[in-house]
Z-matrix of the N, CA and C atoms (Angstrom, degrees):
N
C 1 1.439
C 2 1.526 1 109.68
N 3 1.318 2 118.94 1 134.51
C 4 1.438 3 121.74 2 -177.68
C 5 1.505 4 111.03 3 -68.22
N 6 1.344 5 116.72 4 147.24
C 7 1.473 6 120.45 5 177.58
C 8 1.544 7 109.02 6 -71.07
N 9 1.319 8 116.00 7 148.79
C 10 1.469 9 121.87 8 177.66
C 11 1.529 10 109.12 9 -80.68
N 12 1.310 11 117.22 10 130.70
C 13 1.461 12 122.01 11 179.86
C 14 1.503 13 107.74 12 -85.98
N 15 1.327 14 118.11 13 95.74
C 16 1.443 15 123.36 14 -178.65
C 17 1.531 16 112.02 15 -146.01
N 18 1.335 17 116.96 16 78.91
C 19 1.455 18 119.43 17 -176.04
C 20 1.545 19 113.36 18 -58.48
N 21 1.332 20 116.26 19 147.65
C 22 1.465 21 121.08 20 -176.05
C 23 1.544 22 111.26 21 -142.14
N 24 1.313 23 116.55 22 5.97
C 25 1.462 24 119.01 23 -177.84
C 26 1.515 25 110.43 24 82.15
N 27 1.318 26 115.64 25 -155.75
C 28 1.454 27 121.94 26 178.59
C 29 1.523 28 108.83 27 -102.02
N 30 1.338 29 116.31 28 129.71
C 31 1.493 30 120.67 29 179.17
C 32 1.540 31 109.90 30 -121.57
N 33 1.368 32 116.29 31 122.70
C 34 1.456 33 116.37 32 177.35
C 35 1.545 34 112.54 33 -60.47
N 36 1.346 35 114.11 34 136.96
C 37 1.446 36 119.24 35 -178.25
C 38 1.543 37 110.98 36 -116.80
N 39 1.356 38 114.92 37 -52.29
C 40 1.437 39 119.53 38 -175.71
C 41 1.512 40 109.76 39 -160.06
N 42 1.348 41 115.93 40 172.28
C 43 1.447 42 121.70 41 175.77
C 44 1.538 43 107.09 42 -90.93
N 45 1.326 44 115.97 43 162.21
C 46 1.470 45 119.98 44 -175.56
C 47 1.506 46 112.75 45 -61.52
N 48 1.349 47 117.40 46 -25.54
C 49 1.484 48 119.41 47 -179.70
C 50 1.547 49 111.36 48 -86.60
N 51 1.325 50 117.45 49 4.30
C 52 1.504 51 118.89 50 172.45
C 53 1.513 52 115.09 51 105.87
N 54 1.341 53 119.36 52 -13.67
C 55 1.436 54 120.69 53 179.32
C 56 1.569 55 111.14 54 -71.54
N 57 1.291 56 115.64 55 139.52
C 58 1.461 57 118.59 56 178.69
C 59 1.518 58 113.19 57 -64.06
N 60 1.310 59 117.54 58 147.59
C 61 1.493 60 120.31 59 177.81
C 62 1.520 61 110.19 60 -57.15
N 63 1.316 62 117.35 61 131.77
C 64 1.443 63 121.95 62 -174.21
C 65 1.529 64 114.39 63 -104.84
N 66 1.316 65 116.79 64 11.92
C 67 1.446 66 121.92 65 174.83
C 68 1.505 67 115.92 66 85.30
N 69 1.338 68 117.61 67 3.12
C 70 1.438 69 120.34 68 -179.11
C 71 1.521 70 112.91 69 -67.91
N 72 1.298 71 116.80 70 136.37
C 73 1.477 72 123.81 71 -177.65
C 74 1.523 73 109.50 72 -153.46
N 75 1.278 74 115.82 73 154.41
C 76 1.480 75 122.45 74 -179.80
C 77 1.553 76 108.32 75 -110.16
N 78 1.312 77 117.87 76 140.68
C 79 1.485 78 120.60 77 177.40
C 80 1.524 79 112.52 78 -77.05
N 81 1.335 80 116.06 79 130.98
C 82 1.448 81 123.86 80 172.16
C 83 1.508 82 108.21 81 -126.38
N 84 1.320 83 117.13 82 172.16
C 85 1.485 84 119.66 83 -179.40
C 86 1.518 85 110.81 84 -127.38
N 87 1.334 86 113.96 85 139.99
C 88 1.476 87 123.19 86 168.79
C 89 1.494 88 106.82 87 -109.35
N 90 1.347 89 117.57 88 126.34
C 91 1.450 90 120.17 89 -172.63
C 92 1.520 91 111.30 90 -88.77
N 93 1.363 92 116.46 91 161.04
C 94 1.435 93 119.56 92 -179.33
C 95 1.518 94 112.38 93 -69.55
N 96 1.291 95 117.76 94 -12.84
C 97 1.433 96 121.15 95 176.82
C 98 1.531 97 112.27 96 -79.24
N 99 1.346 98 117.41 97 -7.27
C 100 1.439 99 122.40 98 179.65
C 101 1.502 100 109.98 99 -93.37
N 102 1.343 101 117.34 100 110.83
C 103 1.453 102 121.70 101 -169.21
C 104 1.539 103 113.76 102 -92.90
N 105 1.334 104 115.90 103 39.31
C 106 1.473 105 121.45 104 179.96
C 107 1.528 106 108.16 105 -129.95
N 108 1.311 107 118.35 106 131.36
C 109 1.441 108 122.18 107 176.55
C 110 1.526 109 110.61 108 -70.47
N 111 1.318 110 116.66 109 147.80
C 112 1.476 111 123.89 110 176.65
C 113 1.506 112 110.72 111 -120.28
N 114 1.337 113 115.81 112 144.51
C 115 1.478 114 121.06 113 -174.20
C 116 1.531 115 109.53 114 -131.33
N 117 1.340 116 113.63 115 157.06
C 118 1.473 117 118.64 116 174.07
C 119 1.503 118 110.53 117 -63.13
N 120 1.333 119 117.05 118 126.48
C 121 1.425 120 121.84 119 -174.35
C 122 1.505 121 114.66 120 101.24
N 123 1.352 122 117.13 121 -8.07
C 124 1.458 123 119.81 122 176.38
C 125 1.523 124 112.55 123 -72.58
N 126 1.306 125 119.99 124 134.99
C 127 1.466 126 121.91 125 168.15
C 128 1.541 127 109.58 126 -74.22
N 129 1.317 128 117.16 127 141.90
C 130 1.450 129 119.68 128 -177.05
C 131 1.511 130 109.40 129 -133.08
N 132 1.353 131 115.26 130 165.38
C 133 1.432 132 123.59 131 -178.49
C 134 1.544 133 111.16 132 -134.64
N 135 1.306 134 117.82 133 137.15
C 136 1.460 135 120.01 134 175.88
C 137 1.530 136 110.18 135 -68.36
N 138 1.339 137 115.92 136 148.47
C 139 1.477 138 119.20 137 -177.93
C 140 1.491 139 113.73 138 -100.33
N 141 1.316 140 118.17 139 -8.24
C 142 1.463 141 119.96 140 179.01
C 143 1.517 142 113.59 141 99.45
N 144 1.337 143 117.17 142 12.57
C 145 1.455 144 119.80 143 177.78
C 146 1.545 145 107.16 144 -142.63
N 147 1.362 146 117.96 145 -171.50
C 148 1.450 147 121.56 146 -178.17
C 149 1.507 148 108.62 147 -157.50
N 150 1.345 149 115.92 148 -178.85
C 151 1.461 150 119.80 149 179.90
C 152 1.515 151 111.70 150 -65.31
N 153 1.353 152 116.44 151 135.30
C 154 1.471 153 121.00 152 -178.38
C 155 1.492 154 112.94 153 -97.06
N 156 1.372 155 116.58 154 -11.52
C 157 1.468 156 121.40 155 176.36
C 158 1.527 157 108.33 156 -129.66
N 159 1.299 158 117.57 157 168.90
C 160 1.432 159 120.31 158 175.88
C 161 1.510 160 111.70 159 -66.65
N 162 1.328 161 117.91 160 135.72
C 163 1.468 162 122.69 161 -179.35
C 164 1.504 163 106.25 162 -133.49
N 165 1.308 164 117.14 163 115.01
C 166 1.476 165 125.53 164 176.90
C 167 1.575 166 111.15 165 50.30
N 168 1.320 167 114.31 166 40.73
C 169 1.461 168 118.92 167 176.50
C 170 1.546 169 114.06 168 91.56
N 171 1.339 170 115.37 169 -7.58
C 172 1.455 171 119.31 170 179.76
C 173 1.533 172 108.28 171 -88.61
N 174 1.340 173 117.82 172 119.40
C 175 1.454 174 121.94 173 -177.81
C 176 1.553 175 110.81 174 -64.60
N 177 1.350 176 117.11 175 159.06
C 178 1.459 177 119.59 176 176.22
C 179 1.536 178 111.46 177 -54.14
N 180 1.351 179 114.06 178 138.61
C 181 1.443 180 119.70 179 178.68
C 182 1.525 181 116.10 180 89.80
N 183 1.294 182 118.68 181 -4.74
C 184 1.470 183 122.56 182 -175.88
C 185 1.503 184 113.96 183 -96.97
N 186 1.315 185 118.30 184 -12.20
C 187 1.493 186 120.77 185 179.51
C 188 1.502 187 110.15 186 -116.68
N 189 1.337 188 119.23 187 97.78
C 190 1.451 189 120.18 188 177.28
C 191 1.533 190 109.97 189 -59.44
N 192 1.346 191 116.40 190 141.67
C 193 1.477 192 120.06 191 179.54
C 194 1.495 193 111.90 192 -82.64
N 195 1.300 194 117.91 193 140.47
C 196 1.476 195 123.89 194 -179.11
C 197 1.492 196 113.15 195 -126.30
N 198 1.327 197 116.21 196 151.97
C 199 1.450 198 124.94 197 165.89
C 200 1.529 199 105.38 198 -125.29
N 201 1.353 200 114.22 199 166.97
C 202 1.485 201 119.64 200 172.59
C 203 1.513 202 106.86 201 -63.03
N 204 1.364 203 117.24 202 139.42
C 205 1.438 204 121.04 203 176.99
C 206 1.506 205 110.28 204 -66.11
N 207 1.330 206 116.71 205 154.08
C 208 1.434 207 123.23 206 176.61
C 209 1.537 208 109.59 207 -94.77
N 210 1.324 209 116.40 208 132.20
C 211 1.482 210 120.70 209 179.65
C 212 1.514 211 110.62 210 -67.59
N 213 1.333 212 116.47 211 143.08
C 214 1.461 213 119.58 212 170.50
C 215 1.550 214 113.47 213 123.65
N 216 1.319 215 112.71 214 154.12
C 217 1.478 216 120.79 215 177.02
C 218 1.498 217 112.37 216 -51.38
N 219 1.324 218 115.47 217 136.78
C 220 1.487 219 125.71 218 176.69
C 221 1.494 220 111.23 219 84.94
N 222 1.311 221 121.71 220 -5.32
C 223 1.475 222 123.28 221 178.93
C 224 1.551 223 107.74 222 -95.99
N 225 1.328 224 114.04 223 114.24
C 226 1.438 225 120.48 224 -176.22
C 227 1.531 226 112.79 225 -72.62
N 228 1.362 227 114.58 226 160.32
C 229 1.460 228 122.52 227 174.99
C 230 1.535 229 107.95 228 -126.69
N 231 1.313 230 119.25 229 130.28
C 232 1.440 231 123.71 230 176.97
C 233 1.503 232 112.96 231 -83.51
N 234 1.357 233 116.99 232 -36.47
C 235 1.448 234 122.16 233 -177.43
C 236 1.517 235 111.00 234 173.44
N 237 1.316 236 115.95 235 -166.76
C 238 1.480 237 121.16 236 -174.15
C 239 1.529 238 107.99 237 -130.28
N 240 1.330 239 115.93 238 134.94
C 241 1.481 240 121.06 239 178.39
C 242 1.529 241 108.71 240 -67.90
N 243 1.338 242 114.45 241 131.68
C 244 1.482 243 120.35 242 176.70
C 245 1.536 244 111.98 243 -118.93
N 246 1.359 245 116.84 244 -5.20
C 247 1.434 246 121.18 245 -179.69
C 248 1.522 247 112.55 246 175.08
N 249 1.327 248 115.19 247 174.55
C 250 1.469 249 122.93 248 179.47
C 251 1.512 250 109.34 249 -132.61
N 252 1.331 251 116.44 250 146.10
C 253 1.454 252 122.17 251 171.35
C 254 1.491 253 109.75 252 -98.49
N 255 1.340 254 119.33 253 137.12
C 256 1.452 255 120.86 254 176.23
C 257 1.508 256 110.48 255 -72.23
N 258 1.337 257 118.26 256 146.51
C 259 1.431 258 124.01 257 178.52
C 260 1.547 259 110.33 258 -97.31
N 261 1.330 260 114.70 259 -48.49
C 262 1.439 261 120.20 260 -176.94
C 263 1.525 262 113.16 261 -115.37
N 264 1.335 263 117.83 262 -9.17
C 265 1.464 264 121.56 263 -175.37
C 266 1.490 265 112.88 264 89.35
N 267 1.329 266 116.93 265 -6.59
C 268 1.480 267 119.19 266 -177.61
C 269 1.519 268 113.51 267 -98.44
N 270 1.408 269 116.23 268 -22.27
C 271 1.455 270 117.19 269 -175.78
C 272 1.522 271 111.21 270 -90.01
N 273 1.310 272 114.84 271 161.48
C 274 1.468 273 120.77 272 176.20
C 275 1.508 274 112.32 273 -67.40
N 276 1.327 275 116.79 274 145.13
C 277 1.450 276 121.32 275 173.50
C 278 1.499 277 112.41 276 -105.37
N 279 1.326 278 116.01 277 8.81
C 280 1.448 279 119.76 278 179.20
C 281 1.509 280 112.92 279 -90.88
N 282 1.343 281 116.92 280 -23.45
C 283 1.438 282 120.58 281 175.09
C 284 1.527 283 109.43 282 -155.49
N 285 1.340 284 117.52 283 166.51
C 286 1.467 285 120.94 284 176.43
C 287 1.482 286 111.50 285 -105.47
N 288 1.318 287 115.36 286 112.03
C 289 1.470 288 120.16 287 -178.52
C 290 1.533 289 110.10 288 -63.52
N 291 1.328 290 116.64 289 152.04
C 292 1.456 291 121.34 290 175.83
C 293 1.503 292 110.63 291 -64.73
N 294 1.320 293 116.00 292 149.27
C 295 1.480 294 122.52 293 178.42
C 296 1.491 295 113.51 294 56.22
N 297 1.356 296 116.26 295 35.97
C 298 1.464 297 121.81 296 178.21
C 299 1.504 298 108.04 297 -136.72
N 300 1.320 299 116.52 298 130.34
C 301 1.480 300 120.70 299 176.62
C 302 1.508 301 109.54 300 -66.35
N 303 1.343 302 115.10 301 124.84
C 304 1.446 303 120.25 302 -178.10
C 305 1.545 304 109.57 303 -137.94
N 306 1.318 305 117.14 304 143.62
C 307 1.490 306 120.44 305 169.03
C 308 1.523 307 106.68 306 -96.44
N 309 1.285 308 114.76 307 121.00
C 310 1.469 309 120.97 308 -179.24
C 311 1.549 310 107.08 309 -106.22
N 312 1.319 311 114.27 310 138.93
C 313 1.475 312 119.55 311 171.55
C 314 1.519 313 109.09 312 -93.53
N 315 1.351 314 114.04 313 122.75
C 316 1.477 315 119.28 314 -170.24
C 317 1.538 316 109.41 315 -118.62
N 318 1.306 317 116.81 316 128.08
C 319 1.458 318 122.25 317 170.47
C 320 1.501 319 106.56 318 -81.30
N 321 1.386 320 115.80 319 105.67
C 322 1.417 321 119.36 320 -172.24
C 323 1.517 322 116.32 321 -118.89
N 324 1.336 323 115.54 322 12.41
C 325 1.485 324 119.26 323 179.55
C 326 1.511 325 109.03 324 -69.98
N 327 1.301 326 120.56 325 124.16
C 328 1.473 327 122.56 326 179.43
C 329 1.493 328 115.39 327 -62.03
N 330 1.333 329 117.47 328 -14.68
C 331 1.462 330 121.92 329 -178.48
C 332 1.541 331 113.48 330 -96.00
N 333 1.358 332 115.77 331 6.91
C 334 1.465 333 118.77 332 178.63
C 335 1.531 334 111.62 333 -78.71
N 336 1.304 335 116.18 334 145.24
C 337 1.445 336 122.34 335 172.39
C 338 1.558 337 109.09 336 -110.20
N 339 1.316 338 115.97 337 141.46
C 340 1.446 339 122.66 338 -173.60
C 341 1.533 340 110.50 339 -123.85
N 342 1.333 341 114.72 340 152.66
C 343 1.440 342 120.27 341 169.20
C 344 1.497 343 109.29 342 -96.78
N 345 1.330 344 118.76 343 139.52
C 346 1.464 345 124.53 344 -179.36
C 347 1.527 346 107.57 345 -152.46
N 348 1.334 347 114.99 346 140.49
C 349 1.477 348 119.62 347 177.15
C 350 1.560 349 109.96 348 -89.41
N 351 1.336 350 114.83 349 143.48
C 352 1.456 351 117.16 350 174.55
C 353 1.514 352 110.79 351 -81.78
N 354 1.354 353 116.40 352 158.84
C 355 1.447 354 120.30 353 -171.49
C 356 1.518 355 114.20 354 -87.92
N 357 1.331 356 116.72 355 2.62
C 358 1.472 357 122.55 356 177.42
C 359 1.541 358 112.35 357 64.59
N 360 1.322 359 119.15 358 17.32
C 361 1.463 360 120.90 359 175.18
C 362 1.528 361 110.82 360 -71.14
N 363 1.336 362 116.70 361 -16.09
C 364 1.442 363 124.06 362 171.62
C 365 1.534 364 105.02 363 -148.69
N 366 1.308 365 116.25 364 159.66
C 367 1.491 366 118.94 365 -179.95
C 368 1.525 367 107.64 366 -96.80
N 369 1.334 368 117.06 367 110.68
C 370 1.452 369 121.25 368 -179.76
C 371 1.512 370 110.14 369 -84.47
N 372 1.354 371 114.83 370 145.37
C 373 1.476 372 117.81 371 177.57
C 374 1.525 373 107.26 372 -122.08
N 375 1.310 374 117.42 373 -171.51
C 376 1.446 375 123.87 374 -172.18
C 377 1.545 376 111.02 375 -65.81
N 378 1.333 377 118.16 376 -19.71
C 379 1.443 378 121.58 377 -176.59
C 380 1.540 379 112.74 378 -71.19
N 381 1.339 380 118.97 379 -13.17
C 382 1.469 381 120.15 380 -179.24
C 383 1.512 382 112.91 381 -80.94
N 384 1.339 383 118.53 382 -11.99
C 385 1.440 384 122.10 383 178.58
C 386 1.574 385 107.93 384 -60.20
N 387 1.312 386 116.65 385 129.50
C 388 1.444 387 122.46 386 -177.45
C 389 1.512 388 113.37 387 97.41
N 390 1.350 389 118.16 388 -15.43
C 391 1.451 390 119.67 389 179.53
C 392 1.507 391 111.26 390 -89.97
N 393 1.287 392 117.78 391 174.77
C 394 1.444 393 124.13 392 178.35
C 395 1.503 394 112.68 393 -104.87
N 396 1.310 395 118.02 394 161.30
C 397 1.482 396 121.43 395 178.53
C 398 1.527 397 108.34 396 -156.61
N 399 1.360 398 115.02 397 176.38
C 400 1.467 399 120.42 398 176.95
C 401 1.513 400 110.12 399 -118.11
N 402 1.357 401 113.62 400 170.43
C 403 1.477 402 119.60 401 175.77
C 404 1.537 403 108.16 402 -92.24
N 405 1.327 404 115.64 403 167.53
C 406 1.484 405 121.06 404 177.71
C 407 1.549 406 107.83 405 -146.00
N 408 1.311 407 116.70 406 143.44
C 409 1.466 408 121.75 407 -175.94
C 410 1.514 409 112.45 408 -112.13
N 411 1.333 410 116.96 409 39.43
C 412 1.483 411 118.11 410 -178.79
C 413 1.514 412 111.43 411 -62.68
N 414 1.301 413 118.83 412 -38.59
C 415 1.498 414 124.56 413 -176.30
C 416 1.513 415 107.14 414 -94.28
N 417 1.351 416 115.46 415 129.31
C 418 1.461 417 120.80 416 176.05
C 419 1.492 418 113.06 417 -70.96
N 420 1.309 419 119.15 418 151.23
C 421 1.454 420 122.48 419 170.92
C 422 1.520 421 111.93 420 -66.02
N 423 1.303 422 118.61 421 160.09
C 424 1.453 423 123.27 422 -176.61
C 425 1.535 424 111.50 423 -105.02
N 426 1.310 425 116.53 424 123.43
C 427 1.485 426 119.76 425 175.80
C 428 1.504 427 112.34 426 -73.10
N 429 1.342 428 116.62 427 -12.43
C 430 1.444 429 122.14 428 -178.77
C 431 1.548 430 112.11 429 -89.19
N 432 1.348 431 116.87 430 -43.14
C 433 1.446 432 119.68 431 177.51
C 434 1.511 433 112.41 432 -95.80
N 435 1.335 434 115.96 433 -18.67
C 436 1.446 435 121.03 434 -175.93
C 437 1.517 436 115.00 435 78.33
N 438 1.352 437 116.08 436 3.55
C 439 1.440 438 119.79 437 -175.30
C 440 1.532 439 112.30 438 -90.55
N 441 1.314 440 114.70 439 145.58
C 442 1.462 441 123.69 440 177.60
C 443 1.541 442 109.29 441 -69.79
N 444 1.341 443 115.77 442 157.12
C 445 1.443 444 122.18 443 175.19
C 446 1.539 445 110.94 444 -107.33
N 447 1.335 446 117.23 445 8.23
C 448 1.472 447 119.54 446 -174.99
C 449 1.555 448 109.19 447 -66.21
N 450 1.347 449 116.30 448 141.37
C 451 1.434 450 122.15 449 178.87
C 452 1.531 451 111.74 450 -132.02
N 453 1.295 452 115.58 451 167.57
C 454 1.472 453 119.48 452 171.19
C 455 1.549 454 107.96 453 -79.18
N 456 1.302 455 116.54 454 128.33
C 457 1.464 456 120.90 455 -179.90
C 458 1.551 457 108.49 456 -76.66
N 459 1.296 458 115.21 457 107.43
C 460 1.469 459 121.67 458 -174.63
C 461 1.507 460 114.96 459 -69.87
N 462 1.307 461 117.24 460 -9.21
C 463 1.449 462 120.19 461 178.37
C 464 1.527 463 111.55 462 -90.01
N 465 1.339 464 117.31 463 -4.08
C 466 1.487 465 117.98 464 -169.63
C 467 1.546 466 118.01 465 -106.97
N 468 1.373 467 121.84 466 -4.91
C 469 1.449 468 117.46 467 179.81
C 470 1.502 469 115.02 468 -49.16
N 471 1.339 470 116.54 469 127.46
C 472 1.444 471 121.96 470 -174.79
C 473 1.526 472 108.57 471 -162.70
N 474 1.310 473 117.64 472 -172.09
C 475 1.476 474 122.76 473 -176.70
C 476 1.510 475 112.63 474 -98.73
N 477 1.330 476 120.36 475 -7.59
C 478 1.455 477 124.73 476 -169.46
C 479 1.531 478 111.24 477 -56.44
N 480 1.315 479 115.41 478 127.72
C 481 1.477 480 120.95 479 178.03
C 482 1.496 481 112.04 480 -67.85
N 483 1.370 482 118.55 481 -20.07
C 484 1.425 483 121.51 482 -179.53
C 485 1.520 484 113.55 483 -90.95
N 486 1.347 485 117.98 484 0.91
C 487 1.433 486 121.00 485 174.63
C 488 1.532 487 110.48 486 -67.22
N 489 1.329 488 116.52 487 152.98
C 490 1.460 489 122.55 488 -167.94
C 491 1.501 490 115.92 489 -76.79
N 492 1.305 491 116.88 490 -32.59
C 493 1.460 492 121.20 491 -175.91
C 494 1.524 493 112.36 492 -125.54
N 495 1.341 494 117.01 493 149.12
C 496 1.458 495 122.73 494 167.00
C 497 1.535 496 108.01 495 -106.38
N 498 1.323 497 117.68 496 129.00
C 499 1.462 498 120.52 497 178.75
C 500 1.508 499 108.86 498 -84.24
N 501 1.321 500 116.98 499 114.85
C 502 1.477 501 121.74 500 -177.24
C 503 1.517 502 110.90 501 -86.20
N 504 1.325 503 117.68 502 -45.30
C 505 1.458 504 121.66 503 179.65
C 506 1.521 505 109.64 504 -174.33
N 507 1.301 506 117.27 505 171.09
C 508 1.458 507 121.20 506 165.37
C 509 1.523 508 107.31 507 -67.18
N 510 1.345 509 119.02 508 138.42
C 511 1.458 510 119.69 509 178.28
C 512 1.521 511 108.71 510 -69.09
N 513 1.324 512 117.00 511 125.59
C 514 1.419 513 122.40 512 -177.15
C 515 1.525 514 109.27 513 -84.07
N 516 1.318 515 113.89 514 96.86
C 517 1.453 516 119.22 515 -179.69
C 518 1.556 517 108.89 516 -155.80
N 519 1.350 518 118.92 517 158.72
C 520 1.475 519 118.83 518 -178.15
C 521 1.533 520 110.71 519 -62.57
N 522 1.326 521 114.36 520 151.40
C 523 1.453 522 123.87 521 176.73
C 524 1.505 523 112.87 522 59.46
N 525 1.334 524 116.17 523 34.33
C 526 1.507 525 121.37 524 175.12
C 527 1.480 526 106.73 525 -135.36
N 528 1.323 527 116.06 526 122.62
C 529 1.455 528 119.85 527 -179.06
C 530 1.504 529 109.55 528 -142.00
N 531 1.354 530 116.13 529 161.31
C 532 1.451 531 120.96 530 176.38
C 533 1.510 532 109.85 531 -58.20
N 534 1.315 533 117.18 532 131.65
C 535 1.453 534 121.48 533 -178.22
C 536 1.508 535 109.35 534 145.83
N 537 1.309 536 118.24 535 -175.54
C 538 1.426 537 123.00 536 -177.73
C 539 1.536 538 112.03 537 -56.25
N 540 1.305 539 116.19 538 138.60
C 541 1.486 540 124.03 539 177.67
C 542 1.531 541 112.94 540 61.76
N 543 1.325 542 116.47 541 30.40
C 544 1.483 543 121.59 542 176.12
C 545 1.534 544 108.73 543 -71.02
N 546 1.311 545 116.43 544 157.66
C 547 1.467 546 122.97 545 176.66
C 548 1.519 547 106.66 546 -105.89
N 549 1.332 548 114.41 547 126.11
C 550 1.468 549 124.21 548 -174.56
C 551 1.527 550 111.49 549 -111.50
N 552 1.326 551 116.75 550 149.20
C 553 1.418 552 121.93 551 172.81
C 554 1.541 553 105.97 552 -95.16
N 555 1.355 554 115.69 553 124.50
C 556 1.443 555 119.63 554 -174.24
C 557 1.549 556 111.66 555 -133.48
N 558 1.303 557 117.77 556 160.76
C 559 1.431 558 124.45 557 169.56
C 560 1.520 559 107.33 558 -117.34
N 561 1.361 560 116.21 559 146.36
C 562 1.471 561 118.14 560 172.10
C 563 1.496 562 107.71 561 -70.22
N 564 1.360 563 115.41 562 116.56
C 565 1.446 564 121.59 563 -176.34
C 566 1.539 565 111.20 564 -85.76
N 567 1.338 566 116.56 565 -52.45
C 568 1.476 567 121.36 566 -178.12
C 569 1.559 568 106.00 567 -91.06
N 570 1.348 569 113.60 568 74.60
C 571 1.487 570 119.68 569 -173.14
C 572 1.525 571 109.62 570 -96.14
N 573 1.294 572 115.86 571 146.81
C 574 1.489 573 121.46 572 179.11
C 575 1.510 574 110.42 573 -56.06
N 576 1.332 575 116.36 574 -39.14
C 577 1.485 576 121.60 575 -172.41
C 578 1.518 577 113.63 576 -102.84
N 579 1.336 578 118.17 577 11.09
C 580 1.460 579 121.47 578 -179.44
C 581 1.529 580 109.80 579 -157.16
N 582 1.308 581 118.44 580 135.36
C 583 1.503 582 121.13 581 -177.05
C 584 1.510 583 110.25 582 -70.31
N 585 1.335 584 115.64 583 147.68
C 586 1.476 585 120.48 584 174.53
C 587 1.521 586 113.31 585 -72.26
N 588 1.320 587 115.85 586 157.40
C 589 1.462 588 119.24 587 176.50
C 590 1.519 589 108.86 588 -123.13
N 591 1.335 590 114.99 589 157.63
C 592 1.451 591 121.72 590 178.77
C 593 1.534 592 110.27 591 -69.57
N 594 1.350 593 117.38 592 134.48
C 595 1.426 594 119.52 593 -179.79
C 596 1.518 595 111.92 594 -84.97
N 597 1.350 596 116.91 595 170.13
C 598 1.466 597 121.18 596 178.05
C 599 1.530 598 107.55 597 -73.58
N 600 1.334 599 113.53 598 158.68
C 601 1.453 600 120.63 599 179.64
C 602 1.551 601 109.36 600 -64.08
N 603 1.304 602 115.73 601 140.68
C 604 1.461 603 121.21 602 -178.74
C 605 1.495 604 110.16 603 -89.37
């Protein structure tokens, strides 16, 4: 049976040592000067600054500033958005609107493994396990579900240590098989807090 093409971004599944994901995440901030919407499942990158005033009880300097990560080799990823905290009670907590200050909860542990669907731009087979790949933002995030549209770029599996993801395995779950739009278990390879490694030969 063919896989269903339904991108959902990156979803934390478990830690590298096998323990299931326990929901831990760190608060970061997206500033109103950032004119790009953020969604649950989006990979993000720190910008090198933080909040300069108190925000929702967080003192200055405690909320690193983030932008959406850029797809492609050599572009680091700090973590993945798993939720948002309300600031005034009036804004949505399912996604972060563009040009709006938002506190995002980010799963940033370098040892986390994530589920992600490939974009079917090429048909991946079992030989890509162990190789590296990048993300791609062809599909927009949904303001209705709050989910990211980011996918694994199926044209990119390679050995490059600067690639963004390491492909651990096909995600073992019902109705998922090797082929177009498969869901893969991956680790962030080019991580802000951990150096990337060379992937296996494809």
